[in-house]
C-alpha positions as CSV (number, residue, x, y, z in Angstrom):
1,M,153.5,33.0,156.1
2,A,153.6,33.9,152.4
3,C,157.3,32.7,152.1
4,C,156.1,29.4,153.7
5,L,153.4,29.0,151.3
6,L,155.6,29.7,148.3
7,N,158.3,27.3,149.5
8,A,155.8,24.5,150.3
9,R,154.2,24.7,146.9
10,S,151.0,23.0,148.4
11,V,148.9,25.5,146.6
12,P,149.4,27.0,143.1
13,T,152.0,29.9,143.1
14,S,149.4,32.1,141.4
15,V,147.1,31.8,144.3
16,T,149.7,32.9,146.8
17,E,151.0,35.7,144.6
18,N,147.5,37.0,144.2
19,A,147.0,37.0,148.0
20,I,150.3,38.9,148.4
21,Q,149.2,41.5,145.8
22,Q,145.8,41.9,147.5
23,A,147.6,42.3,150.8
24,V,149.8,45.1,149.2
25,V,146.8,46.8,147.8
26,L,145.0,46.7,151.2
27,G,148.2,47.9,153.1
28,T,148.7,50.7,150.7
29,M,145.1,51.9,150.8
30,S,145.0,51.7,154.7
31,G,148.5,53.1,155.3
32,S,149.3,50.3,157.6
33,A,150.9,46.9,157.6
34,V,148.8,43.8,156.9
35,D,149.0,41.3,159.9
36,V,149.0,37.5,159.6
37,E,145.4,37.2,160.4
38,T,144.3,39.6,157.7
39,F,146.8,37.9,155.2
40,E,145.1,34.5,156.1
41,V,141.7,35.9,155.3
42,L,142.9,37.3,152.0
43,F,144.6,34.0,151.1
44,H,141.3,32.1,151.9
45,A,139.3,34.6,149.7
46,V,141.8,34.1,146.9
47,T,141.7,30.3,147.4
48,L,137.9,30.3,147.1
49,N,137.9,32.7,144.1
50,P,141.3,32.9,142.3
51,S,140.2,36.1,140.5
52,F,139.4,37.9,143.9
53,K,140.5,41.5,143.8
54,I,140.2,44.3,146.4
55,P,138.2,47.1,144.7
56,F,140.1,50.5,144.8
57,P,139.6,53.8,143.3
58,V,141.9,54.1,140.2
59,T,142.7,57.7,140.8
60,F,144.2,56.7,144.3
61,F,146.8,54.5,142.6
62,H,147.6,56.9,139.8
63,T,148.4,59.6,142.3
64,F,150.3,57.1,144.5
65,F,152.4,55.5,141.8
66,N,153.2,58.7,140.0
67,S,155.2,59.8,142.9
68,W,157.6,56.9,142.7
69,V,161.0,57.2,141.3
70,C,162.2,54.1,139.5
């Protein structure tokens, strides 16, 4: 769905990218994949409010990202 939205360019790329970022945050926090229905809800939320962000504990991400090897 995300690829189709990016290719169609029917909505601003920034809206689709923000929805993808929020899906990644949600998937990371829940430890499971984000399904299409959940992505649609996130996309709708971002469409209504382009600055929409899923709140998350900052310490969670510091711990998670510090373990990555780049």
